[in-house]
Structure formats: structure tokens, C-alpha cells
C-alpha positions in Angstrom: 22.7 176.2 112.4 26.6 175.4 112.2 29.0 177.4 111.7 31.8 174.9 110.7 34.7 177.5 110.3 34.4 178.0 114.0 33.4 174.5 114.6 30.6 175.9 117.0 27.0 174.8 116.7 24.4 176.4 117.9 20.4 175.9 117.7 17.4 176.5 119.3 15.6 173.2 120.5 12.4 173.1 121.4 11.5 174.9 124.8 10.2 171.6 126.5 14.1 170.7 127.1 14.8 174.7 128.5 14.3 172.4 131.8 12.1 175.6 133.1 15.2 178.1 132.7 15.0 181.4 130.6 17.9 180.1 128.6 19.3 176.7 128.8 22.8 175.9 126.9 24.6 172.8 126.5 26.7 170.9 124.4 30.3 169.5 124.2 33.8 170.7 124.6 36.0 168.7 122.0 39.9 168.8 120.6 39.9 170.2 117.3 42.5 167.6 116.1 41.2 164.5 117.0 37.5 165.7 117.9 37.7 163.6 121.2 35.5 164.9 124.2 37.6 167.1 126.7 36.0 166.2 130.3 37.1 168.8 132.6 37.5 171.5 130.4 36.4 174.9 132.1 33.0 177.2 131.0 33.5 180.6 132.5 30.0 183.0 132.4 30.0 186.2 132.8 28.2 189.5 132.3 30.5 191.6 130.2 31.4 194.9 131.8 31.2 193.4 135.2 33.5 192.4 137.5 34.2 188.8 138.0 32.4 185.1 136.8 29.0 184.4 137.5 30.1 180.8 137.4 32.7 178.5 136.4 32.2 175.2 135.4 33.6 171.8 134.1 32.7 169.7 131.4 31.7 166.2 133.2 33.7 162.9 131.6 31.9 163.0 128.4 32.7 167.1 127.5 29.5 168.1 128.2 27.9 170.8 129.9 24.4 172.6 130.8 24.3 175.7 132.3 21.1 177.7 132.8 21.0 181.3 132.2 18.1 184.0 132.9 16.9 186.8 130.6 17.5 190.3 130.0 21.7 189.7 130.4 24.2 189.5 127.7 26.4 186.7 128.7 30.0 185.6 127.6 30.5 181.9 128.0 34.5 181.5 127.6 35.4 177.7 126.6 39.2 176.9 128.1 40.9 173.6 128.9 45.0 172.9 129.9 47.3 172.9 127.0 44.4 174.4 124.7 43.5 177.7 123.6 40.5 178.7 124.6 37.4 180.4 122.4 34.6 182.3 123.8 30.8 183.4 122.4 28.6 186.0 123.4 24.5 185.3 123.9 22.4 188.4 124.3 19.4 187.3 125.9 17.8 190.9 126.0 15.2 192.9 124.0 13.0 189.5 123.7 9.6 190.0 124.0 7.8 188.4 127.1 5.6 186.9 124.8 8.0 184.7 123.0 9.7 183.5 126.2 7.5 180.6 126.7 8.8 178.2 128.8 12.2 179.6 127.7 14.9 178.7 125.1 17.3 176.2 124.7 21.1 176.4 123.0 23.2 173.7 122.2 26.7 175.0 121.5 29.5 172.6 120.6 33.2 174.0 120.9 36.4 172.6 119.9 40.0 173.7 121.1 42.9 173.9 119.5 46.1 172.7 120.7 48.7 175.5 122.4 51.3 176.4 119.5 53.9 179.3 120.1 54.4 179.0 116.5 50.9 180.2 115.7 49.4 183.9 116.5 45.8 183.3 118.0 45.2 186.2 118.8 42.0 185.9 116.6 40.3 184.0 119.3 41.1 187.0 122.0 37.3 188.1 120.2 34.4 186.2 120.4 34.1 183.3 118.0 30.5 183.8 117.8 27.6 186.3 118.7 24.0 185.4 119.1 21.0 187.4 119.5 17.2 187.2 119.6 16.2 187.8 115.9 12.5 188.7 115.5 12.3 187.8 112.1 12.8 184.1 112.7 11.6 184.3 116.5 14.3 182.7 118.1 18.2 183.5 119.6 20.1 183.1 116.1 23.7 183.2 115.3 24.6 187.3 114.0 25.7 186.1 110.4 27.2 189.7 109.8 29.7 189.4 112.8 30.4 185.6 111.9 31.7 187.1 108.2 33.5 190.1 109.5 36.4 187.5 111.1 35.2 184.5 109.0 38.3 185.0 106.7 40.8 186.0 109.7 39.7 182.4 111.3 40.2 180.5 108.0 43.7 181.9 107.7 44.1 181.0 111.4 42.7 177.3 110.5 45.0 176.8 107.3 48.2 178.1 109.5 47.4 175.2 112.2 46.8 172.7 110.1 49.7 173.1 107.9 52.0 173.2 110.9 50.1 170.0 112.2 51.4 168.3 108.5 47.5 168.1 107.8 47.0 169.5 104.2 
């Protein structure tokens, strides 16, 4: 599924790619402006409501990352890089029937990060840009489209202001 206004792509992939973990999350972090990969970008994984991060990792020389997560938790993945505005996504791996887990799930999440610009109000990005949870009708972890729609207009306005400040209109 492509959530273009959020520059975030996610999909469940065949469970054989899940590497035996419950939830295998992977993707690429890129610049918003040129869509270049961001080597060394940070990904912090936490369980909301707890202190600290479970893990903090960096993207490789191609801006790629991969992490294995356990079932029965809600995770926030926060993406950041020096001179860039961070973004986060929430993945709810709870309430998934044992019969569905099989070999696990794999989810690709590609993120683009804006350059910091003091003229732009990026406060909408303090909220998760996407939320995913198990959808029984689809039998997979899927993006919460109602949540996405709720923040879509605010995000579109941010992108318009950002692109206008760069002269991209």
C-alpha cells in the first residue's frame, strides 16, 4: 500500500521473508527533496508508555534498515537524521490470532525525511504519520486508513508550505 502524502510505503510480504521472527520490519530512509538514501539515519524502537527505547539502530550505507519485533506489543518506530525532521509510525502487533502468525509477518516501510527549515511549522510530525494494526478482514497487518485520513489534510498543507518555501511549485 502506498500512502503517498506520507511518503511511507508498507506492505505485508510473504512470511518466508520474515526470517523466523514474529514481525520483520525493513525499508529505506531517504531525503524528501532528492529521494536520495540517508546512510546513518537513526531508527529508535520503543513500546509506547514505557521508559526508553528497546533498540536504536542506524541505516546502512544505502539508507536501508531491518529489525525483528516480537508479537503482542505495540511499537513506535521513530526515524531521524541530523538536519532532518523526524517522523514516526505505530505498529500494533497485538490481538493477532495465533493461527495467523504462521512463520511471521514482514512489513516494508520506506520513509522520507524533510530538511529542517525554521520557517516551516512541522508540529504535525510530532504525531505518528501512520498507524498499522491487524485487520481480520484482510488477514494481515494493514494501515489504519481512518487515522491516515484524519491527518491527511494537515500533512498536505505542510507539504505545500514546504515545497513553496523551496520554490518547487
